[in-house]
C-alpha positions in Angstrom: -14.4 9.6 8.3 -12.3 12.7 8.8 -8.6 12.5 8.7 -6.8 14.1 11.6 -3.1 15.3 12.0 -2.7 12.7 14.9 -3.8 10.0 12.3 -1.5 11.2 9.6 1.5 11.3 12.0 0.8 7.7 13.3 0.7 6.5 9.8 4.1 8.4 9.0 5.9 6.9 12.0 4.8 3.3 11.6 7.2 1.0 10.0 6.4 -0.9 7.0 8.1 -3.9 8.3 5.5 -3.9 11.3 2.5 -3.9 8.5 4.0 -6.2 6.0 3.5 -9.5 7.7 -0.5 -8.6 8.0 -0.4 -7.9 4.2 1.1 -11.5 3.6 -1.4 -13.0 6.0 -4.3 -11.3 4.5 -3.5 -12.1 0.9 -2.5 -15.8 1.5 -5.6 -16.4 3.6 -7.7 -15.4 0.6 -5.6 -17.8 -1.6 -3.5 -15.2 -3.4 0.3 -15.5 -3.5 3.4 -13.8 -2.2 4.3 -13.2 -5.9 1.0 -11.5 -6.5 1.5 -9.3 -3.3 5.0 -8.4 -4.6 3.7 -7.4 -8.1 1.0 -5.2 -6.7 3.7 -3.4 -4.4 6.2 -3.2 -7.2 3.5 -1.7 -9.5 2.6 1.0 -7.0 6.2 1.9 -5.6 8.8 0.6 -8.2 10.2 -1.6 -5.5 11.3 -5.1 -6.6 11.6 -8.0 -4.3 15.1 -7.1 -3.4 14.7 -3.6 -2.7 11.6 -4.3 -0.7 13.6 -6.7 1.6 16.3 -4.1 2.1 13.6 -1.5 3.2 12.0 -4.1 5.5 15.5 -5.0 7.1 16.2 -1.3 7.5 12.8 -0.8 9.3 11.9 2.2 7.5 8.8 4.2 8.2 6.0 4.6 5.9 7.2 8.2 5.4 10.6 6.9 4.3 9.1 4.1 2.4 7.0 6.4 0.3 9.8 9.1 0.0 11.9 6.5 -1.7 9.0 5.1 -3.9 8.5 6.1 -7.5 4.7 6.1 -7.5 3.0 4.7 -10.7 1.5 7.3 -12.9 -1.7 5.5 -12.7 -1.9 5.7 -9.0 -4.6 8.4 -8.9 -6.9 5.8 -10.5 -7.1 4.0 -7.3 -10.4 5.2 -5.7 -13.0 4.1 -3.3 -13.3 3.4 0.5 -10.7 1.7 2.5 -10.6 1.8 6.3 -13.5 4.1 6.4 -11.7 6.9 4.1 -12.7 7.8 0.6 -9.3 7.8 -0.9 -10.1 10.7 -3.3 -10.8 13.0 -0.4 -7.7 12.3 1.5 -5.6 15.6 1.6 -2.5 14.3 3.3 -0.2 12.9 0.5 1.5 10.4 2.6 -1.8 9.1 4.1 -3.2 9.1 0.4 -0.2 6.9 -0.8 -0.6 4.4 2.2 -4.4 4.0 1.5 -3.5 3.4 -2.2 -1.5 0.4 -1.0 -4.0 -0.7 1.5 -6.7 -0.5 -1.3 -4.7 -2.6 -3.7 -4.0 -5.2 -1.1 -7.7 -5.1 -0.2 -8.4 -5.9 -4.0 -6.0 -8.6 -4.2 -7.5 -10.4 -1.2 -10.8 -9.9 -2.5 -10.0 -11.9 -5.7 -10.0 -9.1 -8.2 -8.2 -9.8 -11.4 -4.6 -8.4 -11.5 -5.3 -6.4 -14.7 -8.1 -4.4 -12.6 -5.9 -4.1 -9.6 -3.0 -2.7 -11.8 -5.4 -0.3 -13.6 -4.6 -1.6 -16.9 
């Protein structure tokens, strides 16, 4: 799929708090835990559970969420297709970071081992 400016803008303005419950539902419906979800998010962004809750309460957009994040140095090792987009080919930095998160959560829900998800 070809990314568009409209698509990138939509992601930037979406609030993290509106998507987070879907992440929880996705992983828990596949037998994974909230702690594992938190571990994956913390690995990618550096946000511990307390900071993540603050961002949710503040209703930050994905743009603000990733501006405040400290992306893991191995994040570029996250590759593959998610939501019809090949991560390596995404040019917009914010959209790429958002798809990194989507891919990690997808891998968690699919039952991948944590060591593989966290690129260790």
